[in-house]
C-alpha positions as CSV (number, residue, x, y, z in Angstrom):
1,M,10.6,-15.6,-3.2
2,T,10.8,-12.0,-1.9
3,I,7.4,-10.5,-0.9
4,E,7.0,-6.8,-1.3
5,M,4.2,-4.5,0.1
6,V,2.2,-2.2,-2.2
7,D,1.2,1.1,-0.5
8,T,-2.2,2.7,-1.0
9,N,-0.9,5.6,-3.2
10,V,0.5,3.1,-5.7
11,L,-3.0,1.5,-5.9
12,V,-4.6,4.9,-6.3
13,Y,-2.3,6.0,-9.0
14,S,-2.8,2.7,-10.9
15,V,-6.4,3.6,-11.5
16,A,-6.3,7.5,-11.5
17,A,-6.2,8.3,-15.2
18,S,-4.7,11.8,-14.8
19,A,-1.9,10.8,-12.3
20,P,1.6,11.3,-13.7
21,Q,2.6,8.1,-11.7
22,R,-0.1,6.1,-13.5
23,A,2.1,4.2,-15.9
24,A,4.7,3.0,-13.3
25,S,1.9,2.2,-10.8
26,R,-0.2,0.3,-13.4
27,S,2.9,-1.6,-14.5
28,L,3.6,-2.7,-11.0
29,V,0.0,-3.8,-10.4
30,D,0.0,-5.6,-13.7
31,R,3.0,-7.6,-12.5
32,A,0.6,-9.2,-10.1
33,K,-1.1,-11.0,-13.0
34,E,1.8,-13.5,-12.6
35,P,1.4,-15.7,-9.5
36,S,5.1,-15.4,-8.8
37,A,5.0,-11.5,-8.5
38,G,5.3,-11.6,-4.8
39,L,3.3,-8.5,-4.1
40,C,1.0,-8.0,-1.1
41,V,-1.3,-5.5,0.7
42,F,-2.9,-5.4,4.1
43,P,-6.7,-5.0,4.4
44,H,-6.4,-1.5,5.8
45,L,-4.6,-0.4,2.7
46,L,-7.6,-1.4,0.5
47,A,-9.9,0.5,2.9
48,E,-7.6,3.5,2.6
49,F,-7.7,3.1,-1.2
50,F,-11.5,3.2,-1.2
51,A,-11.4,6.3,1.1
52,V,-9.0,8.2,-1.2
53,I,-10.3,7.2,-4.6
54,T,-13.9,8.2,-3.8
55,N,-12.9,11.5,-2.1
56,P,-13.1,14.6,-4.4
57,K,-10.8,16.4,-2.0
58,R,-8.1,13.8,-2.5
59,V,-8.3,13.0,-6.3
60,S,-9.3,15.1,-9.3
61,S,-11.6,12.5,-10.8
62,P,-13.1,10.5,-7.9
63,K,-14.6,7.1,-8.5
64,T,-18.1,6.2,-7.4
65,P,-18.2,3.7,-4.5
66,E,-19.2,1.0,-6.9
67,E,-16.2,1.8,-9.2
68,A,-13.9,1.7,-6.2
69,L,-15.3,-1.6,-5.1
70,A,-14.8,-3.0,-8.7
71,A,-11.2,-1.8,-8.6
72,I,-10.7,-3.6,-5.3
73,E,-12.2,-6.8,-6.7
74,E,-9.8,-6.5,-9.6
75,F,-6.9,-6.3,-7.2
76,L,-8.2,-9.3,-5.2
77,A,-8.4,-11.3,-8.4
78,L,-4.7,-10.9,-9.2
79,P,-2.9,-14.1,-8.4
80,G,0.4,-12.4,-7.6
81,L,-1.2,-9.9,-5.1
82,T,-1.8,-11.4,-1.7
83,V,-3.9,-9.8,1.1
84,L,-2.1,-10.5,4.3
85,P,-3.8,-10.5,7.7
86,L,-2.6,-8.4,10.5
87,P,-2.2,-10.4,13.7
88,A,-3.1,-9.0,17.1
89,E,0.6,-8.6,17.9
90,V,0.7,-5.8,15.4
91,V,-0.7,-3.4,18.0
92,A,2.3,-3.9,20.4
93,R,4.8,-3.5,17.5
94,W,2.9,-0.4,16.3
95,V,3.1,1.1,19.7
96,Q,6.9,0.4,19.8
97,L,7.3,2.1,16.4
98,I,5.4,5.2,17.5
99,R,7.3,5.5,20.7
100,S,10.6,5.2,18.9
101,Q,9.6,7.7,16.2
102,P,6.7,9.8,17.4
103,V,4.1,10.7,14.7
104,K,0.8,12.5,14.7
105,G,-2.5,12.2,12.8
106,A,-2.7,10.0,9.7
107,E,1.0,9.1,9.9
108,V,-0.1,6.4,12.4
109,F,-1.4,4.3,9.5
110,D,2.0,4.1,7.9
111,R,3.4,2.9,11.2
112,Q,0.6,0.2,11.3
113,T,1.7,-0.9,7.8
114,A,5.4,-0.9,8.9
115,A,4.5,-2.9,12.1
116,G,2.6,-5.5,10.0
117,M,5.5,-5.7,7.5
118,L,8.0,-6.3,10.3
119,L,5.8,-9.1,11.8
120,H,5.5,-10.8,8.4
121,G,9.2,-10.4,7.6
122,I,8.6,-8.0,4.7
123,E,11.4,-5.5,4.1
124,N,10.3,-3.6,0.9
125,I,7.3,-1.4,0.2
126,Y,6.5,0.3,-3.0
127,T,5.3,3.8,-2.3
128,Y,5.6,7.4,-3.5
129,N,5.7,8.6,0.1
130,L,9.3,7.5,0.7
131,A,9.7,9.8,3.8
132,D,6.8,8.1,5.5
133,F,8.9,4.9,6.0
134,Q,12.3,6.6,6.3
135,G,14.2,5.6,9.4
136,I,12.2,2.6,10.3
137,P,14.7,-0.2,10.8
138,G,14.1,-3.2,8.6
139,I,11.9,-1.3,6.1
140,T,13.1,-0.1,2.7
141,A,10.7,2.2,0.7
142,K,11.1,2.5,-3.0
143,E,9.0,3.9,-5.9
144,P,7.7,1.6,-8.5
145,P,10.2,1.4,-11.4
146,S,9.4,3.5,-14.4
147,H,9.9,1.8,-17.8
């Protein structure tokens, strides 16, 4: 079974009622109701979800902290969405990625995600920020399919 990563922005759009990407994002997350969906996230992506979805500067209708936690609990209850650990080796791989493709600021978090994916042998990530993963060998970024 192929395992595919789900980026923070897809999780955010899946619960943001006014987002134009909501339908496709919700459809992808709903796929995880099936144990065989093969979707995964890292813990830091859930933390980033919480930070974004509760921030009025990032979303037009922010959630309360309790609503954000409830959404995270719903994600955790999905049998086809696995939370994968990041092993300590991710730091060395992350440093390699940043050295090979220098980034600044918050872009380091996408490199952390990519490093974890490479260590876990995950090639695909669903995201709306395709450029964030462009040029990273072994990683293919794609938007959730729209139906």
